[in-house]
N, C-alpha and C positions, 0 to 999 in steps of 0.2 A: 546485422539481422535485417531482414526485409519486413517493412511495415505492412500489415494486412490492409487490403483495400477491397471492398466489396461493392462499391458503387451503389450505396444505399443512403437513405436520409440519415442514417446513424453513423456514417463514417467519421464525422467530427467527434462524436462521443466515444467511438471506438478508439480513436487516436488519444483522447484524454485518458481512457482506461488503460491503454498500453503504457502511456507515459507514467501514470500513477503506479502501475505494477512494476515498471522498471526502477522507479525511484525507491519503492519499498524493497525491492530485491537488492538494490545497491546498499541500502542500510543494513540489511541482513548480512550481506557479504562482508561489510565492514566489521560486524560483530563476530564473524566466524572464529571459532576456537576459544571464545571467551565463555566462561560459565558464570559470569557475574550477574547478579540481579535476578536470579530465579526465585520465585516465591509462589505460594499457593493462593489462588483466588477463592476456590471452594474445594471440597473434597474431590480429589482426582482431577482438578482443573488448575493448570499451572500457567504462569505468564513470566516472561523474561524482559529485561531492559530492551533487548533486540526487538521483541514483539511490539512493545509500546513505541519504540522509536520508528519502526517500520510503519505502524499504523499512523503515527503523526505525520510522517512523510507522505503517505498515500492521501490522507485527509487534506493535507496542505495543497497538493496538486488539484484534488477534486474541488475543494472550496474556492481556490483561485480561478480555476478554468470554467467551473460550472456553478457560479454563486446562487443561481436560482433553483438548483436541484438539491433537495435535502438528502443527507447521508445518514444512514443508521449504522453505527459501528460498535 
């Protein structure tokens, strides 16, 4: 896959975002076909182990690569 380059001051951050998204996607692919860990957060709002693992992977990349930028998750 070709990495996007826009020649802007945000290219570094875009690269971090793409890396984080790819890491999260990889985690989700690893959980493909599993129905374990599904639970209700609130009415009609569900979460799975895959959701939480992907979020953790994404946050890991973001906090490692951009420690001075707060993340709301």
